[in-house]
C-alpha positions, 0 to 999 in steps of 0.5 A, spaced: 500 500 500 502 506 498 504 510 504 504 518 505 511 520 508 510 526 513 516 531 516 514 536 521 519 542 522 517 545 529 515 541 535 511 546 539 504 547 541 501 546 535 506 541 532 505 536 539 497 537 537 499 535 530 502 529 532 497 527 537 492 527 532 496 523 527 497 518 533 490 518 536 486 518 529 491 515 525 486 509 523 480 513 522 484 518 517 487 512 514 480 509 512 478 516 510 484 517 506 485 510 503 492 510 505 496 511 512 500 517 513 507 516 516 510 521 520 518 519 519 521 525 522 520 531 526 525 537 527 526 541 532 531 546 535 530 543 542 530 535 542 530 534 550 524 538 552 519 533 555 512 534 551 505 531 552 506 526 546 511 521 545 514 519 539 519 513 537 526 513 538 530 516 532 524 520 529 526 527 533 532 531 530 535 538 530 537 537 523 532 539 518 536 536 512 534 530 515 527 531 512 529 535 506 534 529 504 529 524 505 526 522 498 520 518 502 517 524 505 512 527 501 509 533 505 513 538 509 509 541 515 512 548 517 510 550 524 516 554 526 512 560 526 516 567 524 519 569 518 526 566 518 528 560 518 521 558 516 521 562 509 527 558 508 525 551 510 519 552 506 522 554 499 527 549 500 522 544 501 518 546 495 525 546 491 526 539 492 519 538 490 515 536 496 508 539 498 508 544 504 503 545 510 503 551 514 500 555 519 504 561 518 500 567 517 505 572 518 510 569 513 504 568 508 501 575 509 508 578 507 512 573 503 506 569 500 507 572 493 514 569 493 512 562 496 506 561 491 510 563 485 515 558 487 510 552 489 507 553 482 513 553 478 515 546 482 508 544 481 507 542 488 501 544 493 501 549 499 496 548 504 495 553 509 488 552 512 490 553 519 493 560 518 487 564 519 481 562 524 484 556 527 479 550 526 474 554 522 475 552 515 474 559 512 480 558 507 476 552 504 470 556 504 472 562 500 476 558 495 471 552 494 464 552 497 463 560 495 467 559 488 460 561 484 460 568 488 462 575 488 464 576 496 460 582 497 462 583 505 466 580 510 466 581 517 470 577 522 473 576 529 480 574 527 483 574 534 481 570 540 486 574 545 482 581 543 476 578 543 477 575 550 479 581 553 473 585 550 468 580 553 471 580 560 471 588 560 464 588 557 461 582 562 465 583 568 466 591 568 474 590 569 479 595 566 483 593 560 490 592 563 487 587 569 484 583 563 490 583 559 494 580 565 489 575 566 489 573 559 497 572 559 496 568 565 491 563 562 496 563 556 491 567 551 496 572 550 503 572 549 508 576 554 509 581 549 501 582 546 503 587 541 501 583 535 494 581 538 492 588 541 495 592 536 491 588 530 497 586 527 495 579 527 488 580 525 492 584 519 496 578 517 489 574 517 485 579 513 491 580 508 490 572 506 483 572 507 482 578 502 487 575 497 482 569 497 476 572 497 478 577 491 483 573 487 488 579 488 495 580 491 494 584 498 500 589 501 499 588 509 501 595 510 495 598 505 490 595 510 488 600 515 489 598 522 487 600 529 488 596 536 484 595 542 489 598 547 485 605 547 478 602 549 476 604 556 470 601 561 467 608 560 466 607 552 464 600 553 458 602 558 456 607 553 456 602 548 451 598 552 446 604 553 446 605 545 445 598 544 451 596 542 457 591 544 465 593 542 469 588 538 475 588 534 473 587 527 476 585 520 472 588 515 471 588 507 466 590 503 466 590 495 465 597 492 464 596 485 471 594 482 474 596 489 475 593 496 474 597 502 478 594 508 479 596 515 481 593 522 479 597 528 474 596 534 467 597 532 460 597 535 455 592 533 448 591 535 447 587 541 443 582 536 448 581 531 451 574 531 458 577 531 456 581 538 455 574 541 461 571 539 465 571 546 471 569 550 477 567 545 472 564 539 473 567 532 467 568 527 466 570 520 460 573 517 460 573 509 455 575 504 456 572 497 452 574 491 449 568 491 449 564 497 447 570 502 449 570 509 454 565 511 456 564 518 462 560 521 464 560 528 469 556 532 476 556 536 481 560 532 487 558 536 490 552 541 494 546 540 488 541 538 483 546 534 489 549 530 492 542 529 485 539 526 486 544 520 493 542 519 491 535 518 485 537 514 491 540 509 495 534 510 489 529 508 487 534 502 494 534 499 495 526 500 489 525 496 492 529 490 498 525 491 494 518 491 491 521 484 497 523 481 495 530 481 497 537 483 494 544 483 487 542 483 485 548 487 489 555 486 493 557 492 489 564 492 482 563 488 486 564 481 492 562 478 498 566 480 499 569 473 492 571 473 493 575 480 493 583 480 494 588 485 488 589 490 485 596 489 483 599 496 478 604 497 483 610 501 481 610 508 479 617 508 474 616 503 470 610 507 463 612 510 461 609 516 457 611 522 461 614 528 461 614 536 464 620 539 465 621 546 467 629 548 470 631 555 467 638 555 466 643 560 459 643 564 457 650 561 451 652 557 452 652 549 458 647 549 453 642 545 451 647 540 459 649 539 460 641 537 454 640 533 455 646 529 462 644 527 460 637 525 454 640 521 459 644 517 462 638 515 456 634 513 456 630 519 449 628 522 448 627 529 443 620 530 443 620 538 446 624 544 447 622 551 449 628 556 451 626 563 449 630 569 452 636 571 458 637 576 460 643 580 467 643 576 471 639 571 469 636 565 463 631 563 462 626 558 458 628 552 457 622 547 453 622 541 452 617 535 452 619 527 449 617 521 454 615 515 459 620 514 466 620 511 472 619 515 476 625 512 470 629 514 470 626 521 478 627 522 477 634 520 471 636 525 475 632 531 481 636 530 477 643 530 473 640 536 479 638 540 482 645 539 475 648 543 477 651 550 471 647 552 473 641 550 478 638 555 481 632 552 482 628 546 475 626 543 474 618 543 472 615 536 469 608 535 466 606 528 459 603 528 457 598 523 449 598 524 445 598 518 439 601 522 442 608 522 
């Protein structure tokens, strides 16, 4: 019987999950595939550390060339993470005619053009389902299930760390710093949480998602990004008074031949499906031209959920090996020669709804001054909350708007923040609400 040889580079959290699934479900996978998957080598810089799974003697090595030089290894699984040496490992494997499976979203978002071009020239497959959404099959959905659709919109929660923090702040009233430390203690956030809370991790995932949805090359730096570090408990409470919850959303909307793409904290109605995605879960709300709305929900990270997606890619590629074919499905919806550069709507031209919180002096005429400036920029107020009077100091004046252009909003807030009656920089949070 034909066997499929596997070589694993990276024996960390996800790598151990992959080994565990191959051990525990090997018989089931073999029945479904029609051939056994044989893990022939594992390469990792640390060969001494104890891990929650045991492997036969002689399989674990610190020498990656043991994988690259083995002609019986058909698929190389890269789970090192980061840019280098992961990029070099993948390109070497491709150059040797080996198929690749990776969960490395940062690498693909930055060097995907080089990697996919090399894979096409070598006629090998690259599986990367685990790079976006963990166990959620978003990549297969976009490339295959929705192939007969134009993707009109994508609204997604792509980062479990941020979602956990915002959920705890909303449900338990805890401040950002307290919840962040809790997330780090539980392992949901890294010791350096910058990639998560500043939206960088989400940007990597959105860049990959955009390329699949629209068949275009995407530069990660061209996508507007804003993190959650500036979200306060006060704004979460005001959001609740307006009937909203705050989530870090990755957003994409088809605007004719252009795409509007952005990442930022967003207020969404409490009854929206995404508003009720809590803790460290991820979710994708996609609207296709033929399918209508599609909702995908699940674990976006973790050893076993991510390993599930990795093994799914391994089996997909193994099936092609057994049939003697490659490239059945393009890497990014279209062949690499057909991809163009995505045409993004400049962020200044984006139109959406807004939440503003002004810290203003408690005196007559303040609201009229603020609303006058907004009116001059064609920004229409939808609702206002003005808190009780104080003998001295600033009070919050909070409002939501009808749709307005980002450029006009920034110009208005610059002017408002110069007023002597406004005593702190205005807080802005964008709103996605079809009712406004």
